[in-house]
Biopython code that builds the backbone (N, CA, C, O; Angstrom):
import numpy as np
from Bio.PDB.StructureBuilder import StructureBuilder

atoms = [
    (1, "MET", "N", (-8.045, 1.568, -35.674)),
    (1, "MET", "CA", (-8.775, 1.806, -34.458)),
    (1, "MET", "C", (-9.561, 0.572, -34.037)),
    (1, "MET", "O", (-9.697, 0.280, -32.849)),
    (2, "LYS", "N", (-10.069, -0.137, -35.016)),
    (2, "LYS", "CA", (-10.853, -1.320, -34.699)),
    (2, "LYS", "C", (-9.987, -2.416, -34.068)),
    (2, "LYS", "O", (-10.464, -3.169, -33.219)),
    (3, "LEU", "N", (-8.718, -2.507, -34.479)),
    (3, "LEU", "CA", (-7.822, -3.501, -33.872)),
    (3, "LEU", "C", (-7.555, -3.193, -32.412)),
    (3, "LEU", "O", (-7.486, -4.101, -31.583)),
    (4, "ILE", "N", (-7.404, -1.911, -32.094)),
    (4, "ILE", "CA", (-7.219, -1.538, -30.696)),
    (4, "ILE", "C", (-8.478, -1.874, -29.913)),
    (4, "ILE", "O", (-8.395, -2.352, -28.782)),
    (5, "TYR", "N", (-9.638, -1.632, -30.498)),
    (5, "TYR", "CA", (-10.889, -1.920, -29.808)),
    (5, "TYR", "C", (-11.060, -3.413, -29.556)),
    (5, "TYR", "O", (-11.602, -3.808, -28.524)),
    (6, "LYS", "N", (-10.604, -4.244, -30.487)),
    (6, "LYS", "CA", (-10.716, -5.687, -30.278)),
    (6, "LYS", "C", (-9.902, -6.142, -29.068)),
    (6, "LYS", "O", (-10.223, -7.153, -28.443)),
    (7, "ALA", "N", (-8.862, -5.401, -28.745)),
    (7, "ALA", "CA", (-8.015, -5.752, -27.600)),
    (7, "ALA", "C", (-8.385, -4.945, -26.357)),
    (7, "ALA", "O", (-7.532, -4.695, -25.505)),
    (8, "LYS", "N", (-9.641, -4.537, -26.246)),
    (8, "LYS", "CA", (-10.044, -3.634, -25.172)),
    (8, "LYS", "C", (-9.804, -4.214, -23.785)),
    (8, "LYS", "O", (-9.317, -3.500, -22.908)),
    (9, "TRP", "N", (-10.124, -5.463, -23.560)),
    (9, "TRP", "CA", (-9.939, -6.038, -22.223)),
    (9, "TRP", "C", (-8.489, -6.419, -21.995)),
    (9, "TRP", "O", (-8.025, -6.441, -20.856)),
    (10, "VAL", "N", (-7.773, -6.719, -23.062)),
    (10, "VAL", "CA", (-6.337, -6.991, -22.928)),
    (10, "VAL", "C", (-5.612, -5.730, -22.467)),
    (10, "VAL", "O", (-4.703, -5.799, -21.641)),
    (11, "ILE", "N", (-6.013, -4.590, -22.999)),
    (11, "ILE", "CA", (-5.390, -3.324, -22.600)),
    (11, "ILE", "C", (-5.677, -3.027, -21.139)),
    (11, "ILE", "O", (-4.792, -2.554, -20.427)),
    (12, "VAL", "N", (-6.888, -3.291, -20.677)),
    (12, "VAL", "CA", (-7.226, -3.068, -19.266)),
    (12, "VAL", "C", (-6.392, -3.986, -18.374)),
    (12, "VAL", "O", (-5.889, -3.548, -17.340)),
    (13, "ILE", "N", (-6.243, -5.236, -18.755)),
    (13, "ILE", "CA", (-5.444, -6.183, -17.967)),
    (13, "ILE", "C", (-3.972, -5.810, -18.018)),
    (13, "ILE", "O", (-3.279, -5.889, -17.003)),
    (14, "LEU", "N", (-3.486, -5.403, -19.185)),
    (14, "LEU", "CA", (-2.095, -4.953, -19.290)),
    (14, "LEU", "C", (-1.841, -3.734, -18.407)),
    (14, "LEU", "O", (-0.781, -3.625, -17.790)),
    (15, "PHE", "N", (-2.802, -2.821, -18.345)),
    (15, "PHE", "CA", (-2.633, -1.665, -17.468)),
    (15, "PHE", "C", (-2.505, -2.125, -16.021)),
    (15, "PHE", "O", (-1.657, -1.624, -15.284)),
    (16, "ALA", "N", (-3.345, -3.079, -15.608)),
    (16, "ALA", "CA", (-3.269, -3.558, -14.226)),
    (16, "ALA", "C", (-1.912, -4.185, -13.931)),
    (16, "ALA", "O", (-1.352, -3.968, -12.856)),
    (17, "ILE", "N", (-1.380, -4.955, -14.866)),
    (17, "ILE", "CA", (-0.080, -5.598, -14.674)),
    (17, "ILE", "C", (1.036, -4.562, -14.637)),
    (17, "ILE", "O", (1.903, -4.612, -13.764)),
    (18, "VAL", "N", (1.017, -3.627, -15.578)),
    (18, "VAL", "CA", (2.059, -2.593, -15.625)),
    (18, "VAL", "C", (1.952, -1.681, -14.411)),
    (18, "VAL", "O", (2.971, -1.254, -13.867)),
    (19, "PHE", "N", (0.723, -1.377, -13.979)),
    (19, "PHE", "CA", (0.556, -0.555, -12.788)),
    (19, "PHE", "C", (1.120, -1.249, -11.557)),
    (19, "PHE", "O", (1.802, -0.620, -10.748)),
    (20, "ALA", "N", (0.842, -2.537, -11.410)),
    (20, "ALA", "CA", (1.390, -3.279, -10.276)),
    (20, "ALA", "C", (2.914, -3.296, -10.321)),
    (20, "ALA", "O", (3.572, -3.132, -9.293)),
    (21, "ALA", "N", (3.467, -3.494, -11.497)),
    (21, "ALA", "CA", (4.929, -3.493, -11.628)),
    (21, "ALA", "C", (5.501, -2.120, -11.322)),
    (21, "ALA", "O", (6.535, -2.018, -10.661)),
    (22, "SER", "N", (4.852, -1.066, -11.788)),
    (22, "SER", "CA", (5.366, 0.276, -11.514)),
    (22, "SER", "C", (5.241, 0.624, -10.044)),
    (22, "SER", "O", (6.104, 1.314, -9.501)),
    (23, "PHE", "N", (4.193, 0.166, -9.393)),
    (23, "PHE", "CA", (4.041, 0.388, -7.953)),
    (23, "PHE", "C", (5.174, -0.285, -7.194)),
    (23, "PHE", "O", (5.780, 0.310, -6.303)),
    (24, "VAL", "N", (5.450, -1.524, -7.555)),
    (24, "VAL", "CA", (6.520, -2.269, -6.879)),
    (24, "VAL", "C", (7.877, -1.634, -7.141)),
    (24, "VAL", "O", (8.663, -1.446, -6.212)),
    (25, "VAL", "N", (8.157, -1.306, -8.384)),
    (25, "VAL", "CA", (9.460, -0.725, -8.729)),
    (25, "VAL", "C", (9.622, 0.652, -8.098)),
    (25, "VAL", "O", (10.714, 1.009, -7.658)),
    (26, "LEU", "N", (8.547, 1.421, -8.053)),
    (26, "LEU", "CA", (8.632, 2.766, -7.501)),
    (26, "LEU", "C", (8.870, 2.741, -6.002)),
    (26, "LEU", "O", (9.691, 3.508, -5.499)),
    (27, "PHE", "N", (8.177, 1.883, -5.282)),
    (27, "PHE", "CA", (8.263, 1.910, -3.825)),
    (27, "PHE", "C", (9.206, 0.884, -3.223)),
    (27, "PHE", "O", (9.638, 1.057, -2.083)),
    (28, "VAL", "N", (9.535, -0.157, -3.930)),
    (28, "VAL", "CA", (10.497, -1.127, -3.412)),
    (28, "VAL", "C", (11.902, -0.734, -3.821)),
    (28, "VAL", "O", (12.859, -0.962, -3.082)),
    (29, "GLY", "N", (12.020, -0.161, -4.969)),
    (29, "GLY", "CA", (13.321, 0.294, -5.439)),
    (29, "GLY", "C", (13.598, -0.198, -6.834)),
    (29, "GLY", "O", (13.225, -1.306, -7.217)),
    (30, "GLY", "N", (14.240, 0.629, -7.559)),
    (30, "GLY", "CA", (14.593, 0.301, -8.930)),
    (30, "GLY", "C", (15.325, 1.478, -9.539)),
    (30, "GLY", "O", (15.398, 2.556, -8.949)),
    (31, "THR", "N", (15.849, 1.267, -10.685)),
    (31, "THR", "CA", (16.599, 2.345, -11.328)),
    (31, "THR", "C", (15.637, 3.392, -11.879)),
    (31, "THR", "O", (14.451, 3.128, -12.081)),
    (32, "ALA", "N", (16.168, 4.565, -12.112)),
    (32, "ALA", "CA", (15.351, 5.652, -12.644)),
    (32, "ALA", "C", (14.860, 5.320, -14.048)),
    (32, "ALA", "O", (13.743, 5.685, -14.415)),
    (33, "GLY", "N", (15.682, 4.631, -14.833)),
    (33, "GLY", "CA", (15.285, 4.262, -16.192)),
    (33, "GLY", "C", (14.088, 3.327, -16.217)),
    (33, "GLY", "O", (13.186, 3.490, -17.039)),
    (34, "VAL", "N", (14.076, 2.352, -15.324)),
    (34, "VAL", "CA", (12.950, 1.418, -15.256)),
    (34, "VAL", "C", (11.694, 2.155, -14.815)),
    (34, "VAL", "O", (10.612, 1.921, -15.353)),
    (35, "ASN", "N", (11.834, 3.044, -13.840)),
    (35, "ASN", "CA", (10.678, 3.825, -13.390)),
    (35, "ASN", "C", (10.111, 4.682, -14.514)),
    (35, "ASN", "O", (8.893, 4.774, -14.673)),
    (36, "ARG", "N", (10.981, 5.304, -15.288)),
    (36, "ARG", "CA", (10.516, 6.140, -16.405)),
    (36, "ARG", "C", (9.824, 5.309, -17.472)),
    (36, "ARG", "O", (8.785, 5.708, -17.998)),
    (37, "CYS", "N", (10.393, 4.159, -17.792)),
    (37, "CYS", "CA", (9.784, 3.284, -18.812)),
    (37, "CYS", "C", (8.396, 2.813, -18.382)),
    (37, "CYS", "O", (7.469, 2.785, -19.191)),
    (38, "LEU", "N", (8.255, 2.446, -17.123)),
    (38, "LEU", "CA", (6.945, 2.006, -16.642)),
    (38, "LEU", "C", (5.941, 3.149, -16.615)),
    (38, "LEU", "O", (4.756, 2.939, -16.878)),
    (39, "LEU", "N", (6.398, 4.348, -16.304)),
    (39, "LEU", "CA", (5.499, 5.501, -16.340)),
    (39, "LEU", "C", (5.026, 5.766, -17.767)),
    (39, "LEU", "O", (3.844, 6.033, -17.987)),
    (40, "VAL", "N", (5.932, 5.695, -18.732)),
    (40, "VAL", "CA", (5.557, 5.889, -20.137)),
    (40, "VAL", "C", (4.589, 4.798, -20.587)),
    (40, "VAL", "O", (3.628, 5.084, -21.301)),
    (41, "MET", "N", (4.829, 3.555, -20.181)),
    (41, "MET", "CA", (3.916, 2.469, -20.545)),
    (41, "MET", "C", (2.527, 2.706, -19.953)),
    (41, "MET", "O", (1.519, 2.471, -20.619)),
    (42, "ASN", "N", (2.474, 3.171, -18.701)),
    (42, "ASN", "CA", (1.176, 3.477, -18.092)),
    (42, "ASN", "C", (0.445, 4.564, -18.863)),
    (42, "ASN", "O", (-0.755, 4.448, -19.110)),
    (43, "VAL", "N", (1.150, 5.612, -19.243)),
    (43, "VAL", "CA", (0.521, 6.705, -19.985)),
    (43, "VAL", "C", (0.030, 6.224, -21.351)),
    (43, "VAL", "O", (-1.068, 6.586, -21.774)),
    (44, "LEU", "N", (0.824, 5.419, -22.039)),
    (44, "LEU", "CA", (0.399, 4.890, -23.340)),
    (44, "LEU", "C", (-0.829, 3.987, -23.209)),
    (44, "LEU", "O", (-1.724, 4.025, -24.054)),
    (45, "LEU", "N", (-0.869, 3.190, -22.166)),
    (45, "LEU", "CA", (-2.040, 2.330, -21.961)),
    (45, "LEU", "C", (-3.278, 3.147, -21.600)),
    (45, "LEU", "O", (-4.389, 2.773, -21.976)),
    (46, "ILE", "N", (-3.109, 4.250, -20.882)),
    (46, "ILE", "CA", (-4.252, 5.128, -20.607)),
    (46, "ILE", "C", (-4.752, 5.760, -21.897)),
    (46, "ILE", "O", (-5.959, 5.898, -22.092)),
    (47, "ILE", "N", (-3.838, 6.144, -22.777)),
    (47, "ILE", "CA", (-4.250, 6.697, -24.078)),
    (47, "ILE", "C", (-5.002, 5.641, -24.886)),
    (47, "ILE", "O", (-6.010, 5.953, -25.521)),
    (48, "ALA", "N", (-4.528, 4.405, -24.868)),
    (48, "ALA", "CA", (-5.222, 3.324, -25.584)),
    (48, "ALA", "C", (-6.596, 3.065, -24.973)),
    (48, "ALA", "O", (-7.555, 2.811, -25.701)),
    (49, "GLN", "N", (-6.702, 3.125, -23.646)),
    (49, "GLN", "CA", (-8.006, 2.956, -23.004)),
    (49, "GLN", "C", (-8.952, 4.087, -23.406)),
    (49, "GLN", "O", (-10.140, 3.859, -23.633)),
    (50, "SER", "N", (-8.421, 5.299, -23.492)),
    (50, "SER", "CA", (-9.250, 6.439, -23.912)),
    (50, "SER", "C", (-9.750, 6.238, -25.340)),
    (50, "SER", "O", (-10.917, 6.497, -25.633)),
    (51, "ALA", "N", (-8.877, 5.782, -26.220)),
    (51, "ALA", "CA", (-9.278, 5.530, -27.606)),
    (51, "ALA", "C", (-10.353, 4.455, -27.675)),
    (51, "ALA", "O", (-11.304, 4.576, -28.447)),
    (52, "ASN", "N", (-10.208, 3.410, -26.877)),
    (52, "ASN", "CA", (-11.227, 2.355, -26.839)),
    (52, "ASN", "C", (-12.566, 2.893, -26.367)),
    (52, "ASN", "O", (-13.608, 2.561, -26.933)),
    (53, "MET", "N", (-12.542, 3.712, -25.344)),
    (53, "MET", "CA", (-13.777, 4.259, -24.805)),
    (53, "MET", "C", (-14.477, 5.139, -25.850)),
    (53, "MET", "O", (-15.687, 5.028, -26.050)),
    (54, "VAL", "N", (-13.720, 6.000, -26.507)),
    (54, "VAL", "CA", (-14.300, 6.872, -27.534)),
    (54, "VAL", "C", (-14.855, 6.034, -28.685)),
    (54, "VAL", "O", (-15.951, 6.307, -29.174)),
    (55, "TYR", "N", (-14.117, 5.028, -29.117)),
    (55, "TYR", "CA", (-14.579, 4.168, -30.214)),
    (55, "TYR", "C", (-15.865, 3.440, -29.826)),
    (55, "TYR", "O", (-16.788, 3.332, -30.633)),
    (56, "ALA", "N", (-15.924, 2.945, -28.602)),
    (56, "ALA", "CA", (-17.113, 2.208, -28.159)),
    (56, "ALA", "C", (-18.337, 3.117, -28.111)),
    (56, "ALA", "O", (-19.424, 2.723, -28.533)),
    (57, "ILE", "N", (-18.162, 4.315, -27.603)),
    (57, "ILE", "CA", (-19.310, 5.222, -27.494)),
    (57, "ILE", "C", (-19.758, 5.717, -28.872)),
    (57, "ILE", "O", (-20.956, 5.847, -29.122)),
    (58, "ARG", "N", (-18.802, 5.994, -29.769)),
    (58, "ARG", "CA", (-19.158, 6.477, -31.108)),
    (58, "ARG", "C", (-19.815, 5.410, -31.970)),
    (58, "ARG", "O", (-20.601, 5.736, -32.860)),
    (59, "ASN", "N", (-19.510, 4.146, -31.723)),
    (59, "ASN", "CA", (-20.044, 3.073, -32.561)),
    (59, "ASN", "C", (-21.150, 2.280, -31.881)),
    (59, "ASN", "O", (-21.338, 1.092, -32.146)),
    (60, "ARG", "N", (-21.866, 2.945, -31.014)),
    (60, "ARG", "CA", (-23.080, 2.399, -30.392)),
    (60, "ARG", "C", (-22.845, 1.192, -29.488)),
    (60, "ARG", "O", (-23.740, 0.362, -29.323)),
    (61, "TYR", "N", (-21.673, 1.086, -28.910)),
    (61, "TYR", "CA", (-21.438, 0.069, -27.884)),
    (61, "TYR", "C", (-21.489, 0.777, -26.529)),
    (61, "TYR", "O", (-20.501, 0.811, -25.796)),
    (62, "LYS", "N", (-22.643, 1.333, -26.212)),
    (62, "LYS", "CA", (-22.766, 2.210, -25.042)),
    (62, "LYS", "C", (-22.446, 1.474, -23.733)),
    (62, "LYS", "O", (-21.784, 2.037, -22.861)),
    (63, "GLY", "N", (-22.897, 0.251, -23.590)),
    (63, "GLY", "CA", (-22.633, -0.501, -22.366)),
    (63, "GLY", "C", (-21.145, -0.730, -22.143)),
    (63, "GLY", "O", (-20.626, -0.543, -21.043)),
    (64, "VAL", "N", (-20.476, -1.138, -23.207)),
    (64, "VAL", "CA", (-19.033, -1.357, -23.127)),
    (64, "VAL", "C", (-18.316, -0.038, -22.907)),
    (64, "VAL", "O", (-17.333, 0.023, -22.169)),
    (65, "GLY", "N", (-18.806, 1.019, -23.545)),
    (65, "GLY", "CA", (-18.197, 2.334, -23.387)),
    (65, "GLY", "C", (-18.253, 2.830, -21.955)),
    (65, "GLY", "O", (-17.291, 3.419, -21.462)),
    (66, "VAL", "N", (-19.368, 2.599, -21.286)),
    (66, "VAL", "CA", (-19.504, 3.023, -19.895)),
    (66, "VAL", "C", (-18.562, 2.224, -19.000)),
    (66, "VAL", "O", (-17.944, 2.785, -18.095)),
    (67, "VAL", "N", (-18.449, 0.937, -19.240)),
    (67, "VAL", "CA", (-17.524, 0.115, -18.447)),
    (67, "VAL", "C", (-16.083, 0.548, -18.697)),
    (67, "VAL", "O", (-15.288, 0.637, -17.761)),
    (68, "LEU", "N", (-15.749, 0.816, -19.952)),
    (68, "LEU", "CA", (-14.399, 1.293, -20.268)),
    (68, "LEU", "C", (-14.135, 2.663, -19.654)),
    (68, "LEU", "O", (-13.013, 2.943, -19.231)),
    (69, "LEU", "N", (-15.151, 3.517, -19.601)),
    (69, "LEU", "CA", (-15.007, 4.809, -18.927)),
    (69, "LEU", "C", (-14.721, 4.616, -17.444)),
    (69, "LEU", "O", (-13.878, 5.309, -16.874)),
    (70, "GLY", "N", (-15.421, 3.676, -16.821)),
    (70, "GLY", "CA", (-15.153, 3.369, -15.415)),
    (70, "GLY", "C", (-13.737, 2.861, -15.204)),
    (70, "GLY", "O", (-13.063, 3.269, -14.258)),
    (71, "CYS", "N", (-13.286, 1.978, -16.076)),
    (71, "CYS", "CA", (-11.907, 1.475, -15.988)),
    (71, "CYS", "C", (-10.897, 2.594, -16.191)),
    (71, "CYS", "O", (-9.857, 2.626, -15.534)),
    (72, "LEU", "N", (-11.205, 3.514, -17.105)),
    (72, "LEU", "CA", (-10.313, 4.641, -17.368)),
    (72, "LEU", "C", (-10.225, 5.568, -16.157)),
    (72, "LEU", "O", (-9.136, 6.022, -15.804)),
    (73, "ILE", "N", (-11.348, 5.849, -15.528)),
    (73, "ILE", "CA", (-11.348, 6.705, -14.342)),
    (73, "ILE", "C", (-10.566, 6.056, -13.212)),
    (73, "ILE", "O", (-9.802, 6.730, -12.521)),
    (74, "ILE", "N", (-10.748, 4.767, -13.018)),
    (74, "ILE", "CA", (-9.999, 4.050, -11.982)),
    (74, "ILE", "C", (-8.509, 4.059, -12.301)),
    (74, "ILE", "O", (-7.689, 4.242, -11.402)),
    (75, "SER", "N", (-8.149, 3.865, -13.560)),
    (75, "SER", "CA", (-6.744, 3.871, -13.967)),
    (75, "SER", "C", (-6.092, 5.219, -13.695)),
    (75, "SER", "O", (-4.985, 5.285, -13.160)),
    (76, "ILE", "N", (-6.775, 6.279, -14.061)),
    (76, "ILE", "CA", (-6.227, 7.615, -13.830)),
    (76, "ILE", "C", (-6.122, 7.900, -12.339)),
    (76, "ILE", "O", (-5.158, 8.520, -11.890)),
    (77, "ALA", "N", (-7.100, 7.454, -11.577)),
    (77, "ALA", "CA", (-7.041, 7.646, -10.118)),
    (77, "ALA", "C", (-5.852, 6.913, -9.521)),
    (77, "ALA", "O", (-5.172, 7.452, -8.647)),
    (78, "PHE", "N", (-5.588, 5.696, -9.978)),
    (78, "PHE", "CA", (-4.429, 4.948, -9.470)),
    (78, "PHE", "C", (-3.123, 5.648, -9.816)),
    (78, "PHE", "O", (-2.222, 5.736, -8.981)),
    (79, "ILE", "N", (-3.017, 6.142, -11.038)),
    (79, "ILE", "CA", (-1.800, 6.839, -11.442)),
    (79, "ILE", "C", (-1.620, 8.106, -10.605)),
    (79, "ILE", "O", (-0.516, 8.391, -10.139)),
    (80, "LEU", "N", (-2.686, 8.856, -10.416)),
    (80, "LEU", "CA", (-2.597, 10.044, -9.570)),
    (80, "LEU", "C", (-2.206, 9.677, -8.144)),
    (80, "LEU", "O", (-1.434, 10.386, -7.498)),
    (81, "ALA", "N", (-2.741, 8.571, -7.664)),
    (81, "ALA", "CA", (-2.456, 8.170, -6.285)),
    (81, "ALA", "C", (-0.980, 7.872, -6.069)),
    (81, "ALA", "O", (-0.409, 8.304, -5.067)),
    (82, "ILE", "N", (-0.354, 7.149, -6.980)),
    (82, "ILE", "CA", (1.039, 6.789, -6.701)),
    (82, "ILE", "C", (2.040, 7.826, -7.178)),
    (82, "ILE", "O", (3.113, 7.950, -6.589)),
    (83, "TYR", "N", (1.724, 8.571, -8.225)),
    (83, "TYR", "CA", (2.714, 9.506, -8.740)),
    (83, "TYR", "C", (2.537, 10.932, -8.224)),
    (83, "TYR", "O", (3.530, 11.646, -8.085)),
    (84, "ILE", "N", (1.340, 11.364, -7.942)),
    (84, "ILE", "CA", (1.121, 12.749, -7.533)),
    (84, "ILE", "C", (1.085, 12.882, -6.012)),
    (84, "ILE", "O", (1.680, 13.812, -5.468)),
    (85, "TRP", "N", (0.410, 11.985, -5.324)),
    (85, "TRP", "CA", (0.309, 12.114, -3.870)),
    (85, "TRP", "C", (1.649, 11.944, -3.179)),
    (85, "TRP", "O", (1.869, 12.517, -2.112)),
    (86, "SER", "N", (2.538, 11.179, -3.761)),
    (86, "SER", "CA", (3.874, 11.005, -3.180)),
    (86, "SER", "C", (4.895, 11.682, -4.086)),
    (86, "SER", "O", (5.879, 11.061, -4.489)),
    (87, "TRP", "N", (4.666, 12.943, -4.405)),
    (87, "TRP", "CA", (5.436, 13.655, -5.412)),
    (87, "TRP", "C", (6.929, 13.711, -5.099)),
    (87, "TRP", "O", (7.742, 13.466, -5.990)),
    (88, "ASN", "N", (7.313, 14.025, -3.867)),
    (88, "ASN", "CA", (8.733, 14.127, -3.528)),
    (88, "ASN", "C", (9.440, 12.789, -3.731)),
    (88, "ASN", "O", (10.551, 12.737, -4.258)),
    (89, "TYR", "N", (8.802, 11.737, -3.318)),
    (89, "TYR", "CA", (9.369, 10.400, -3.491)),
    (89, "TYR", "C", (9.446, 10.040, -4.974)),
    (89, "TYR", "O", (10.431, 9.453, -5.422)),
    (90, "THR", "N", (8.419, 10.386, -5.727)),
    (90, "THR", "CA", (8.377, 10.086, -7.155)),
    (90, "THR", "C", (9.484, 10.807, -7.906)),
    (90, "THR", "O", (10.140, 10.223, -8.768)),
    (91, "VAL", "N", (9.691, 12.075, -7.578)),
    (91, "VAL", "CA", (10.744, 12.834, -8.254)),
    (91, "VAL", "C", (12.099, 12.187, -8.010)),
    (91, "VAL", "O", (12.908, 12.074, -8.931)),
    (92, "LYS", "N", (12.350, 11.768, -6.789)),
    (92, "LYS", "CA", (13.625, 11.108, -6.487)),
    (92, "LYS", "C", (13.748, 9.787, -7.261)),
    (92, "LYS", "O", (14.804, 9.484, -7.816)),
    (93, "ALA", "N", (12.671, 9.015, -7.293)),
    (93, "ALA", "CA", (12.702, 7.723, -7.977)),
    (93, "ALA", "C", (12.902, 7.881, -9.480)),
    (93, "ALA", "O", (13.581, 7.067, -10.104)),
    (94, "LEU", "N", (12.319, 8.918, -10.060)),
    (94, "LEU", "CA", (12.415, 9.100, -11.507)),
    (94, "LEU", "C", (13.695, 9.801, -11.938)),
    (94, "LEU", "O", (14.071, 9.722, -13.108)),
    (95, "THR", "N", (14.364, 10.478, -11.032)),
    (95, "THR", "CA", (15.592, 11.195, -11.423)),
    (95, "THR", "C", (16.855, 10.426, -11.069)),
    (95, "THR", "O", (17.681, 10.173, -11.946)),
    (96, "VAL", "N", (17.025, 10.049, -9.812)),
    (96, "VAL", "CA", (18.251, 9.367, -9.421)),
    (96, "VAL", "C", (18.057, 7.878, -9.197)),
    (96, "VAL", "O", (19.010, 7.109, -9.322)),
    (97, "GLY", "N", (16.853, 7.459, -8.873)),
    (97, "GLY", "CA", (16.596, 6.047, -8.636)),
    (97, "GLY", "C", (17.089, 5.587, -7.279)),
    (97, "GLY", "O", (17.651, 6.364, -6.507)),
    (98, "PHE", "N", (16.875, 4.334, -7.006)),
    (98, "PHE", "CA", (17.273, 3.736, -5.741)),
    (98, "PHE", "C", (18.118, 2.506, -6.039)),
    (98, "PHE", "O", (17.629, 1.377, -5.978)),
    (99, "GLU", "N", (19.360, 2.725, -6.353)),
    (99, "GLU", "CA", (20.220, 1.607, -6.759)),
    (99, "GLU", "C", (20.962, 1.043, -5.588)),
    (99, "GLU", "O", (21.733, 0.096, -5.743)),
]
sb = StructureBuilder()
sb.init_structure("model")
sb.init_model(0)
sb.init_chain("A")
sb.init_seg("    ")
for serial, (resi, resn, name, xyz) in enumerate(atoms, 1):
    if name == "N":
        sb.init_residue(resn, " ", resi, " ")
    sb.init_atom(name, np.array(xyz, "f"), 0.0, 1.0, " ", f" {name:<3s}", serial, name[0])
structure = sb.get_structure()
């Protein structure tokens, strides 16, 4: 757990990069497999961000924990924005793709 915590800002930056890539692939076009892989990567990075936030708050890094909580809320909001608000488009992109 401590190794994941040491990479706390790397995980936040990786989420931003993967989110940007998934946004581009989802709306510009890409295969269904690539869309699914990017969605799984986003979910795994959100889980890692959650673990970092819990570790920071439990080990008295309250300031860092609050910032990580803010990053986590923003990350979840972005995922909801692109995958849930455009649900019909997302289902098509994740099942048949745009080849």
